[in-house]
One Martini backbone bead per residue (centre of mass of N, CA, C, O) as a GRO file, in nm:
protein
  192
    1UNK     BB    1   0.371  -0.588  -3.662
    2UNK     BB    2   0.541  -0.867  -3.532
    3UNK     BB    3   0.815  -0.955  -3.389
    4UNK     BB    4   1.025  -1.189  -3.344
    5UNK     BB    5   1.032  -1.226  -2.991
    6UNK     BB    6   0.788  -1.032  -2.947
    7UNK     BB    7   0.508  -0.869  -2.764
    8UNK     BB    8   0.534  -0.639  -2.976
    9UNK     BB    9   0.530  -0.422  -3.198
   10UNK     BB   10   0.703  -0.278  -3.451
   11UNK     BB   11   0.926  -0.013  -3.535
   12UNK     BB   12   1.076   0.245  -3.747
   13UNK     BB   13   1.171   0.400  -3.524
   14UNK     BB   14   1.435   0.532  -3.303
   15UNK     BB   15   1.192   0.639  -3.120
   16UNK     BB   16   1.015   0.721  -2.875
   17UNK     BB   17   0.761   0.861  -2.773
   18UNK     BB   18   0.694   1.117  -2.571
   19UNK     BB   19   0.486   0.964  -2.402
   20UNK     BB   20   0.663   0.717  -2.341
   21UNK     BB   21   0.885   0.874  -2.201
   22UNK     BB   22   0.718   0.998  -1.974
   23UNK     BB   23   0.609   0.736  -1.858
   24UNK     BB   24   0.881   0.610  -1.794
   25UNK     BB   25   0.994   0.835  -1.597
   26UNK     BB   26   0.762   0.843  -1.399
   27UNK     BB   27   0.770   0.540  -1.325
   28UNK     BB   28   1.060   0.536  -1.229
   29UNK     BB   29   1.028   0.734  -0.997
   30UNK     BB   30   0.799   0.590  -0.850
   31UNK     BB   31   0.927   0.312  -0.817
   32UNK     BB   32   1.188   0.394  -0.669
   33UNK     BB   33   1.053   0.540  -0.437
   34UNK     BB   34   0.880   0.303  -0.335
   35UNK     BB   35   1.114   0.108  -0.293
   36UNK     BB   36   1.278   0.273  -0.086
   37UNK     BB   37   1.052   0.304   0.122
   38UNK     BB   38   1.000   0.002   0.159
   39UNK     BB   39   1.284  -0.072   0.247
   40UNK     BB   40   1.302   0.116   0.489
   41UNK     BB   41   1.049   0.017   0.647
   42UNK     BB   42   1.135  -0.297   0.646
   43UNK     BB   43   1.458  -0.250   0.764
   44UNK     BB   44   1.454   0.034   0.972
   45UNK     BB   45   1.171  -0.021   1.094
   46UNK     BB   46   0.970  -0.019   1.404
   47UNK     BB   47   0.694  -0.044   1.594
   48UNK     BB   48   0.837  -0.045   1.872
   49UNK     BB   49   1.003   0.228   1.807
   50UNK     BB   50   0.836   0.400   1.562
   51UNK     BB   51   0.547   0.341   1.514
   52UNK     BB   52   0.375   0.581   1.349
   53UNK     BB   53   0.602   0.636   1.149
   54UNK     BB   54   0.589   0.368   1.003
   55UNK     BB   55   0.295   0.401   0.914
   56UNK     BB   56   0.347   0.660   0.745
   57UNK     BB   57   0.552   0.533   0.549
   58UNK     BB   58   0.366   0.310   0.441
   59UNK     BB   59   0.148   0.502   0.339
   60UNK     BB   60   0.329   0.642   0.136
   61UNK     BB   61   0.401   0.395  -0.028
   62UNK     BB   62   0.109   0.328  -0.116
   63UNK     BB   63   0.032   0.604  -0.251
   64UNK     BB   64   0.250   0.568  -0.470
   65UNK     BB   65   0.235   0.266  -0.578
   66UNK     BB   66  -0.069   0.259  -0.682
   67UNK     BB   67  -0.023   0.430  -0.944
   68UNK     BB   68   0.093   0.201  -1.121
   69UNK     BB   69  -0.166   0.061  -1.202
   70UNK     BB   70  -0.262   0.295  -1.390
   71UNK     BB   71  -0.004   0.346  -1.562
   72UNK     BB   72   0.029   0.058  -1.687
   73UNK     BB   73  -0.223   0.065  -1.859
   74UNK     BB   74  -0.141   0.305  -2.030
   75UNK     BB   75   0.133   0.195  -2.123
   76UNK     BB   76   0.036  -0.061  -2.265
   77UNK     BB   77  -0.144   0.078  -2.466
   78UNK     BB   78   0.074   0.258  -2.590
   79UNK     BB   79   0.269   0.032  -2.672
   80UNK     BB   80   0.069  -0.112  -2.865
   81UNK     BB   81  -0.001   0.160  -3.044
   82UNK     BB   82   0.328   0.234  -2.994
   83UNK     BB   83   0.590   0.115  -3.096
   84UNK     BB   84   0.894   0.011  -3.057
   85UNK     BB   85   1.198   0.028  -3.123
   86UNK     BB   86   1.443  -0.106  -3.273
   87UNK     BB   87   1.702  -0.284  -3.240
   88UNK     BB   88   2.010  -0.311  -3.301
   89UNK     BB   89   2.194  -0.482  -3.543
   90UNK     BB   90   2.446  -0.535  -3.345
   91UNK     BB   91   2.268  -0.729  -3.212
   92UNK     BB   92   2.216  -1.021  -3.109
   93UNK     BB   93   1.972  -1.249  -3.089
   94UNK     BB   94   2.020  -1.308  -2.790
   95UNK     BB   95   2.015  -1.012  -2.688
   96UNK     BB   96   1.733  -0.949  -2.791
   97UNK     BB   97   1.589  -1.162  -2.624
   98UNK     BB   98   1.683  -1.052  -2.349
   99UNK     BB   99   1.556  -0.773  -2.381
  100UNK     BB  100   1.262  -0.866  -2.417
  101UNK     BB  101   1.249  -1.023  -2.152
  102UNK     BB  102   1.313  -0.787  -1.965
  103UNK     BB  103   1.067  -0.615  -2.047
  104UNK     BB  104   0.852  -0.817  -1.974
  105UNK     BB  105   0.933  -0.839  -1.672
  106UNK     BB  106   0.879  -0.544  -1.605
  107UNK     BB  107   0.575  -0.558  -1.659
  108UNK     BB  108   0.512  -0.778  -1.458
  109UNK     BB  109   0.615  -0.620  -1.211
  110UNK     BB  110   0.423  -0.367  -1.249
  111UNK     BB  111   0.185  -0.559  -1.161
  112UNK     BB  112   0.269  -0.746  -0.916
  113UNK     BB  113   0.342  -0.544  -0.692
  114UNK     BB  114   0.070  -0.388  -0.653
  115UNK     BB  115  -0.105  -0.637  -0.615
  116UNK     BB  116   0.046  -0.758  -0.368
  117UNK     BB  117   0.021  -0.500  -0.201
  118UNK     BB  118  -0.285  -0.494  -0.179
  119UNK     BB  119  -0.320  -0.777  -0.060
  120UNK     BB  120  -0.150  -0.721   0.186
  121UNK     BB  121  -0.318  -0.489   0.301
  122UNK     BB  122  -0.599  -0.622   0.309
  123UNK     BB  123  -0.519  -0.887   0.473
  124UNK     BB  124  -0.430  -0.678   0.720
  125UNK     BB  125  -0.671  -0.446   0.729
  126UNK     BB  126  -0.597  -0.244   0.494
  127UNK     BB  127  -0.562  -0.005   0.278
  128UNK     BB  128  -0.546   0.125  -0.079
  129UNK     BB  129  -0.403   0.406  -0.143
  130UNK     BB  130  -0.432   0.713  -0.360
  131UNK     BB  131  -0.275   1.001  -0.319
  132UNK     BB  132  -0.480   1.074  -0.080
  133UNK     BB  133  -0.778   1.045  -0.237
  134UNK     BB  134  -0.815   0.723  -0.251
  135UNK     BB  135  -0.952   0.392  -0.256
  136UNK     BB  136  -0.916   0.078  -0.323
  137UNK     BB  137  -1.122  -0.156  -0.346
  138UNK     BB  138  -1.189  -0.425  -0.174
  139UNK     BB  139  -1.130  -0.781  -0.241
  140UNK     BB  140  -1.038  -0.821   0.060
  141UNK     BB  141  -1.018  -0.927   0.375
  142UNK     BB  142  -0.925  -1.031   0.644
  143UNK     BB  143  -0.628  -1.263   0.585
  144UNK     BB  144  -0.389  -1.458   0.718
  145UNK     BB  145  -0.338  -1.665   0.493
  146UNK     BB  146  -0.281  -1.462   0.267
  147UNK     BB  147  -0.062  -1.300   0.411
  148UNK     BB  148   0.145  -1.543   0.426
  149UNK     BB  149   0.184  -1.514   0.109
  150UNK     BB  150   0.201  -1.202   0.009
  151UNK     BB  151   0.426  -1.085   0.175
  152UNK     BB  152   0.671  -1.250   0.066
  153UNK     BB  153   0.608  -1.206  -0.231
  154UNK     BB  154   0.645  -0.899  -0.233
  155UNK     BB  155   0.938  -0.907  -0.137
  156UNK     BB  156   1.062  -1.086  -0.360
  157UNK     BB  157   0.973  -0.915  -0.599
  158UNK     BB  158   1.124  -0.658  -0.510
  159UNK     BB  159   1.406  -0.777  -0.537
  160UNK     BB  160   1.385  -0.853  -0.832
  161UNK     BB  161   1.322  -0.568  -0.929
  162UNK     BB  162   1.584  -0.437  -0.839
  163UNK     BB  163   1.766  -0.612  -1.022
  164UNK     BB  164   1.626  -0.542  -1.290
  165UNK     BB  165   1.678  -0.237  -1.280
  166UNK     BB  166   1.982  -0.248  -1.266
  167UNK     BB  167   2.012  -0.400  -1.535
  168UNK     BB  168   1.872  -0.187  -1.710
  169UNK     BB  169   2.067   0.045  -1.652
  170UNK     BB  170   2.331  -0.097  -1.734
  171UNK     BB  171   2.245  -0.153  -2.025
  172UNK     BB  172   2.203   0.142  -2.109
  173UNK     BB  173   2.497   0.230  -2.046
  174UNK     BB  174   2.634   0.033  -2.238
  175UNK     BB  175   2.507   0.137  -2.496
  176UNK     BB  176   2.622   0.427  -2.468
  177UNK     BB  177   2.944   0.380  -2.380
  178UNK     BB  178   3.020   0.116  -2.550
  179UNK     BB  179   2.832   0.081  -2.813
  180UNK     BB  180   2.721   0.357  -2.923
  181UNK     BB  181   2.414   0.373  -2.936
  182UNK     BB  182   2.045   0.450  -2.942
  183UNK     BB  183   1.896   0.339  -2.689
  184UNK     BB  184   1.897   0.575  -2.481
  185UNK     BB  185   1.800   0.799  -2.680
  186UNK     BB  186   1.513   0.669  -2.735
  187UNK     BB  187   1.432   0.772  -2.417
  188UNK     BB  188   1.550   1.102  -2.438
  189UNK     BB  189   1.483   1.161  -2.741
  190UNK     BB  190   1.429   1.342  -3.045
  191UNK     BB  191   1.383   1.414  -3.345
  192UNK     BB  192   1.492   1.687  -3.565
   0.00000   0.00000   0.00000
């Protein structure tokens, strides 16, 4: 059964499954790490000054960030087959709609950033490596016209993602410390 205003089925549990929790926290760590490394390499390193070090940092960013592509597929499948807990009844319909919209945008970002990152890398003539184990097969070759589009797109999406993540964390903390409801616990604990 799908709740009105939600893109996924509703659950009767107060908690996410242990698998959903593990996927959430692993992806959060990977995403934040990749974001910080990407921000650092893009804003504090220069090929003129830092040369190969900047290249190494960007390669590290790509090797970490590309794992999100695989994890988001698993996570979306798991989320669809194991519905999320319902939001507290104390939340207004508007706040519930905002929460569902925020979650939907997070999933869109989890797809858009690695896809634009791969397109950015490929169109610049570089590979899209995964954990230093293998490379995602190139879907495009060197393409300056595409690069001119996907490079700024990747950067703008990453800034939006950063803001969205900060909002997500602040909302979770508000639920826990101000509203004193079960929203944060639903992603950190299991029923006894």
